[in-house]
C-alpha positions in Angstrom: 27.1 -14.3 10.6 28.3 -17.8 9.9 31.8 -17.8 11.6 33.3 -18.1 15.1 36.3 -15.4 14.6 36.4 -12.1 14.0 38.2 -12.4 10.4 35.6 -14.6 8.6 35.6 -16.2 5.0 31.9 -17.3 5.4 29.0 -14.6 5.5 25.5 -15.6 5.5 24.2 -12.3 6.3 24.9 -8.8 5.6 26.3 -6.0 8.1 23.6 -3.5 8.0 23.7 -0.6 10.8 25.9 -2.4 12.8 23.9 -5.6 13.2 24.0 -9.0 11.2 20.9 -9.1 9.2 19.6 -11.5 6.5 19.8 -10.5 3.0 16.7 -10.0 1.1 17.9 -12.9 -1.3 20.2 -15.7 -0.9 22.2 -14.4 -4.0 25.8 -15.7 -3.0 29.4 -15.5 -4.7 32.2 -17.6 -4.2 35.6 -15.9 -3.5 37.8 -17.8 -6.0 41.6 -17.7 -5.5 43.2 -16.4 -8.7 46.4 -18.7 -8.1 44.8 -22.0 -8.2 41.0 -21.7 -8.4 40.6 -22.6 -5.1 37.4 -21.2 -2.9 38.6 -18.9 -0.2 35.1 -18.4 0.9 31.7 -16.9 0.0 29.2 -14.0 0.8 25.8 -13.5 0.1 25.3 -10.1 -2.2 23.1 -7.1 -1.4 20.2 -6.3 -3.8 18.3 -3.0 -4.0 15.9 -3.6 -0.8 19.1 -4.2 1.5 20.6 -1.0 0.0 17.4 0.6 1.1 17.9 -0.9 4.3 21.1 0.0 4.7 20.9 3.7 3.4 17.7 4.0 5.8 20.1 2.8 8.6 22.7 5.5 7.8 19.9 8.3 7.2 18.4 7.7 10.5 21.7 7.7 12.4 22.5 10.7 10.6 19.4 13.0 11.3 18.4 11.7 14.7 21.6 9.5 15.9 24.2 10.8 18.1 27.2 10.2 15.8 27.1 13.5 13.8 26.5 15.2 17.4 29.7 14.2 19.1 33.1 16.1 19.4 35.7 15.8 17.0 37.6 14.5 20.0 35.0 11.9 21.0 35.1 10.6 17.3 39.0 10.6 17.3 38.8 8.4 20.4 36.6 5.6 18.8 38.9 5.9 15.6 41.9 5.2 17.9 40.5 2.4 19.7 39.7 1.0 16.2 42.9 1.5 15.0 44.3 -0.6 17.9 41.8 -3.5 17.2 42.7 -3.4 13.6 46.2 -3.5 13.9 46.2 -6.8 15.9 44.9 -8.6 12.8 47.4 -7.0 10.5 48.9 -10.8 9.4 45.3 -12.4 9.2 44.0 -9.7 7.0 47.0 -9.7 4.7 46.9 -13.3 4.1 43.0 -13.0 3.2 43.7 -10.3 0.9 46.3 -12.4 -0.8 43.9 -15.0 -1.1 41.3 -12.9 -2.4 43.2 -11.0 -5.2 46.4 -12.7 -5.7 48.6 -9.9 -4.8 51.7 -11.2 -3.3 51.8 -11.7 0.5 54.8 -9.5 0.6 52.7 -6.6 -0.7 49.8 -7.4 1.3 51.6 -7.5 4.4 53.5 -4.4 3.9 50.4 -2.7 3.0 48.4 -3.9 6.0 51.2 -2.7 8.5 51.2 0.5 6.6 47.4 1.0 7.5 48.1 1.9 10.9 50.1 4.7 10.3 47.4 5.8 7.3 44.8 6.0 10.2 47.3 7.8 12.3 47.6 10.3 10.0 43.9 11.0 9.8 44.0 11.4 13.5 46.6 14.0 13.0 44.8 16.0 10.6 41.7 15.7 12.4 43.2 17.1 15.8 44.8 20.1 13.6 41.8 20.6 11.8 39.6 23.9 11.9 36.3 22.7 12.8 35.0 26.0 14.1 36.3 29.2 14.0 35.3 33.2 14.2 36.1 36.3 12.3 35.0 39.9 12.4 32.4 40.7 10.0 32.7 43.7 7.9 29.3 45.3 9.8 30.9 44.8 13.1 29.5 41.9 14.4 31.3 38.0 14.2 31.1 35.2 11.5 31.3 31.8 13.0 32.7 29.4 10.3 32.2 25.7 10.9 32.9 22.5 9.1 29.9 20.2 9.5 29.7 16.6 8.4 28.7 16.3 4.7 25.7 13.5 5.5 25.4 9.8 4.2 28.3 8.6 2.5 28.4 5.8 -0.1 32.3 4.5 -0.1 32.8 2.4 -3.2 36.3 0.5 -3.6 37.9 -1.6 -6.3 39.7 -5.1 -5.7 43.3 -4.5 -6.1 44.0 -3.0 -2.8 40.8 -3.5 -0.7 41.9 -2.8 2.6 43.7 0.5 2.0 40.7 1.6 -0.5 38.2 1.2 2.4 39.8 2.8 5.3 40.9 5.8 3.3 37.4 6.5 2.7 35.6 5.4 5.9 38.2 6.8 8.4 37.9 10.4 7.4 34.0 10.1 7.0 33.8 8.9 10.4 36.1 11.6 11.5 34.1 14.2 10.0 30.7 12.8 11.6 29.4 10.9 8.5 27.8 7.9 8.4 28.9 5.2 5.8 27.1 2.4 3.5 30.4 0.7 2.1 30.1 -1.3 -1.0 33.3 -3.6 -1.2 33.9 -5.4 -4.8 32.3 -8.9 -4.1 35.1 -10.9 -5.2 37.3 -9.4 -2.5 34.7 -8.7 -0.1 35.6 -10.7 3.1 38.7 -8.7 4.2 35.9 -5.5 3.7 33.2 -7.3 5.5 35.3 -8.2 8.6 35.9 -4.5 9.1 32.2 -4.2 10.2 33.0 -6.8 13.5 36.2 -4.5 14.1 34.2 -1.4 14.1 31.7 -2.9 16.7 34.0 -4.0 18.9 35.5 -0.2 19.0 32.2 1.0 20.0 30.8 2.7 16.7 26.9 3.5 17.4 24.3 1.6 15.3 23.4 3.0 12.1 26.6 4.4 11.2 28.0 1.7 9.2 27.0 -0.5 6.5 28.8 -3.0 4.5 26.9 -4.1 1.1 29.2 -6.2 -1.2 27.1 -6.1 -4.4 26.9 -6.1 -8.5 27.4 -3.7 -11.1 23.7 -2.7 -11.1 22.8 -2.9 -7.5 26.2 -0.5 -7.1 24.5 2.0 -9.4 21.6 2.0 -7.4 23.4 3.0 -4.4 25.1 5.9 -6.3 21.5 7.2 -7.2 19.9 6.7 -3.9 18.0 10.0 -2.8 19.0 9.1 0.6 22.8 9.3 -0.2 24.7 12.7 0.0 28.0 12.0 -1.0 30.0 9.4 -3.5 33.4 8.4 -2.3 34.9 6.0 -5.1 38.0 4.6 -6.2 38.3 2.9 -9.7 38.3 3.0 -13.2 37.9 6.4 -14.7 35.0 5.1 -16.9 33.1 4.2 -14.0 33.8 7.1 -12.3 32.6 9.2 -15.1 29.2 7.4 -14.9 29.4 8.1 -11.2 30.0 11.9 -11.8 27.2 12.2 -14.3 24.6 10.5 -11.7 25.8 12.7 -9.0 25.7 15.5 -10.9 22.0 15.4 -11.9 21.4 15.0 -8.3 23.7 17.5 -7.1 25.4 15.1 -4.8 29.0 15.7 -3.6 31.7 13.4 -5.0 35.3 12.3 -4.9 36.9 10.1 -7.4 40.3 8.5 -7.4 40.7 6.7 -10.7 43.0 5.5 -13.5 46.7 6.6 -14.1 49.4 6.1 -16.9 52.2 7.7 -15.5 55.7 8.7 -16.8 58.9 8.0 -15.5 61.7 10.2 -16.6 65.0 9.3 -16.7 67.5 12.0 -17.5 70.8 11.2 -19.0 72.8 11.6 -15.6 70.6 9.3 -13.8 71.9 6.0 -12.1 70.5 3.1 -14.0 71.0 0.3 -12.0 69.4 2.3 -9.1 66.6 3.4 -11.2 65.8 0.0 -12.9 66.0 -1.4 -9.4 63.4 1.1 -7.9 61.3 1.0 -11.1 60.5 -3.1 -9.8 58.4 -1.9 -7.3 57.0 1.7 -8.9 56.0 -0.2 -12.0 55.4 -3.8 -11.1 54.3 -3.9 -7.6 50.8 -5.4 -6.6 51.3 -7.4 -9.9 51.5 -4.2 -11.8 47.5 -3.6 -10.9 48.0 -0.3 -9.3 46.7 3.1 -10.5 49.8 4.7 -9.5 51.9 2.2 -11.7 54.4 4.3 -13.7 54.0 2.5 -16.9 55.6 4.6 -19.4 59.4 5.0 -18.9 60.6 8.0 -21.1 64.6 7.2 -21.7 66.8 9.6 -23.7 68.0 8.3 -27.2 71.3 8.9 -26.0 71.0 6.2 -23.5 68.0 4.3 -25.0 69.8 1.1 -25.7 71.5 1.2 -22.3 68.4 1.7 -20.4 66.2 -0.7 -22.4 68.5 -3.6 -21.7 68.7 -3.0 -18.0 64.9 -2.6 -17.7 64.7 -5.6 -19.7 67.2 -7.7 -17.3 65.5 -6.2 -14.4 62.0 -7.5 -15.5 63.3 -10.8 -16.6 64.2 -11.6 -13.3 61.2 -10.9 -11.2 60.0 -14.1 -9.6 56.6 -15.0 -10.5 54.6 -17.5 -8.7 52.4 -18.6 -5.7 51.4 -15.4 -4.0 51.7 -16.9 -0.5 55.4 -17.4 -0.9 57.5 -14.5 0.6 59.9 -15.0 -2.5 57.6 -14.1 -4.8 57.5 -11.0 -6.4 54.4 -11.3 -8.6 51.6 -13.5 -8.3 48.4 -13.9 -10.7 46.3 -11.3 -12.2 43.2 -11.0 -10.4 40.8 -12.7 -12.7 40.3 -14.4 -16.2 38.7 -11.1 -17.6 41.6 -9.0 -16.3 44.0 -11.7 -17.7 42.3 -11.6 -21.1 42.6 -7.7 -21.2 46.2 -7.7 -20.5 46.9 -10.3 -23.1 44.9 -8.3 -25.6 47.0 -5.5 -25.2 50.3 -7.7 -25.5 49.0 -8.7 -28.8 48.1 -4.9 -29.6 51.3 -3.8 -28.9 52.9 -6.2 -31.3 50.5 -5.1 -33.9 51.3 -1.3 -33.2 55.0 -2.4 -34.0 56.3 -2.2 -30.6 59.1 -5.0 -29.8 58.6 -7.2 -26.6 62.0 -7.6 -25.1 60.7 -10.0 -22.5 57.4 -11.6 -21.4 54.7 -11.7 -24.0 51.6 -13.8 -24.6 50.2 -16.3 -22.2 51.4 -17.8 -19.0 54.9 -18.5 -18.1 55.9 -22.5 -18.6 55.6 -24.7 -15.8 52.7 -26.9 -14.3 52.7 -24.4 -11.5 51.1 -21.5 -13.5 48.5 -23.9 -15.2 45.6 -23.3 -12.7 46.5 -19.4 -11.9 45.9 -15.9 -13.9 49.6 -15.6 -14.6 50.9 -13.2 -16.6 54.7 -12.9 -17.6 55.9 -9.4 -16.8 56.9 -7.9 -20.0 58.8 -4.9 -21.4 57.9 -3.0 -24.8 60.6 -1.3 -26.6 60.7 0.6 -30.1 57.5 2.4 -28.7 56.0 5.6 -29.1 53.3 8.0 -27.0 50.8 7.6 -29.9 50.5 3.8 -29.6 47.3 2.6 -27.4 49.6 0.6 -25.1 51.3 4.0 -24.2 47.8 5.8 -23.9 45.5 3.3 -22.2 45.8 1.9 -18.8 46.6 -1.9 -19.2 46.5 -2.5 -15.0 49.1 -5.5 -15.7 52.9 -6.3 -15.4 53.6 -4.1 -18.6 55.7 -1.1 -19.4 56.5 0.5 -22.5 60.0 2.3 -23.2 59.5 5.6 -25.2 62.7 7.4 -26.2 62.9 11.3 -26.1 65.3 14.0 -27.8 65.0 17.0 -25.0 64.2 17.4 -21.3 61.4 19.7 -22.6 60.4 16.8 -25.2 60.5 14.5 -22.1 58.0 16.8 -20.4 55.8 17.2 -23.3 55.7 13.3 -23.4 54.7 12.9 -19.9 51.8 15.8 -20.1 50.6 14.0 -23.4 48.0 11.8 -21.5 44.6 11.8 -20.6 45.7 10.7 -17.1 47.5 12.9 -14.4 47.7 10.9 -11.0 51.5 10.0 -10.6 54.7 10.3 -11.9 58.6 10.6 -11.3 62.0 11.7 -12.7 65.3 10.3 -12.0 68.3 12.5 -12.0 71.7 12.9 -9.9 70.6 16.6 -10.1 67.6 16.8 -7.5 67.1 20.6 -8.2 66.9 19.8 -11.9 64.3 16.9 -10.8 62.5 19.7 -8.9 62.3 21.9 -11.9 60.8 19.3 -14.0 58.8 17.9 -11.2 56.6 21.5 -11.2 55.9 21.3 -14.8 54.6 17.7 -14.6 50.5 17.8 -14.8 49.9 15.0 -11.9 48.6 14.9 -8.3 51.6 13.2 -6.9 55.4 13.2 -8.1 58.6 11.9 -7.1 62.4 12.6 -7.7 64.6 9.6 -7.4 61.9 7.4 -6.0 61.2 9.5 -2.7 57.5 8.6 -1.6 55.1 11.1 -0.3 53.4 10.2 2.7 49.9 9.8 4.4 50.3 13.4 5.4 50.2 14.5 2.1 47.1 15.1 -0.2 46.6 12.2 -3.1 44.6 12.5 -6.0 44.6 13.1 -10.0 44.6 16.0 -12.6 42.5 15.3 -15.4 40.7 12.0 -16.0 42.6 10.5 -12.8 40.0 12.0 -10.8 38.6 14.6 -8.7 39.5 15.8 -5.0 42.1 14.5 -2.7 42.4 11.7 -0.1 44.7 11.8 2.9 45.7 14.6 5.3 43.5 17.6 6.1 42.4 17.8 2.4 40.9 14.2 2.5 39.3 15.1 5.5 37.8 18.3 4.2 36.3 15.9 1.6 33.6 14.8 3.9 32.7 17.8 5.4 30.4 21.1 4.2 31.1 24.8 5.4 28.6 26.7 7.0 29.2 30.6 7.8 26.9 31.9 10.3 26.5 35.8 11.0 26.0 36.9 14.6 
């Protein structure tokens, strides 16, 4: 590893089975800042031979090594130590993530600080988890019920919140006794590769963890590898469907956290100013590149003009610029491909008949935006739920305001989506909000911006995924259940 610090920016070797190993080729990728196109660092990429090596190390560590045989308490102790070490690098990892993907430093800093609690929540779940229990058998004997590690896990993550996405999979997998081959997105791999050294410091045995940044074809090779028992994936619905198809043919276990097109239902009695202020974070946080982003705003016709005006004013005031500046709320889009994608939806929305009240095509005006992939935060009004801008995940700083007639109509529109990841309702009557929440087919839902925590299960209905993360449900996803009759 060509670096003298734990958090490196130049990697000439791969972290495989707890050791830094020369890759099978010298294929490298530069990590390019979406803010100004400067080079943040580079890493070598894994090819199929490197995947074979990583899976073999994980397979040997699981089948023959000590890790799966350790007690839950021993695994918890190691993860506790890792969490302590990881927490000392909060600011450094936040800055590195911002350099990689353009997420504003206020966001990466906040998220990085929250990761200690995310890991602590998994530790609490592991302590309370029923790893082994007994129950009387109908025959008069005893049945022993065990939760055992599922095996070798391939953990594959996207670029928009890489540290969080990595640890939400690696931590429960390790707590369950699994071994892990972790595949970060190449363009945001530096922060992920650094985790190898931190786990090594915590005392993770050799073979238990490998980190292999790789392109799409090699990633598919990992998914289909015969030595892998489970796929844990976060990313697009399209990629999730491909993974599910491969895993289904091989009868592999899989959990998928996929896309979203979540609806925020604003009721007639809502505090509009408060709602607009909160939707700044729920709809435009992380540059609008969040699967849970609430991008369909459902407004009653009786207050449609007022709500549209308030949201337009809020969005127009969002500070856009250098993501390293704490005063910046929105930084650049991840890369040119994503920039072009978002702009194509802005063109499409106009073609479909919606109205742009703020934002729109192209970069903001000013020399400071010329080098970066900057998108103007955008509001569409005069939209309906049949438009593609209201049905497809744009993954950028764009919201669509849709009018509704009655509360039943709002519920119908919110549920009329191929996705079901998140959503919210905004009202002065919490009981009414709860009544509506129970009718929306999503995995998570909030009333007036209340947030679920890391103890609660997270995941989606419909095309938003399969399975749950966080809490006991997230831990159980990395286990198999065995019944032993005595």
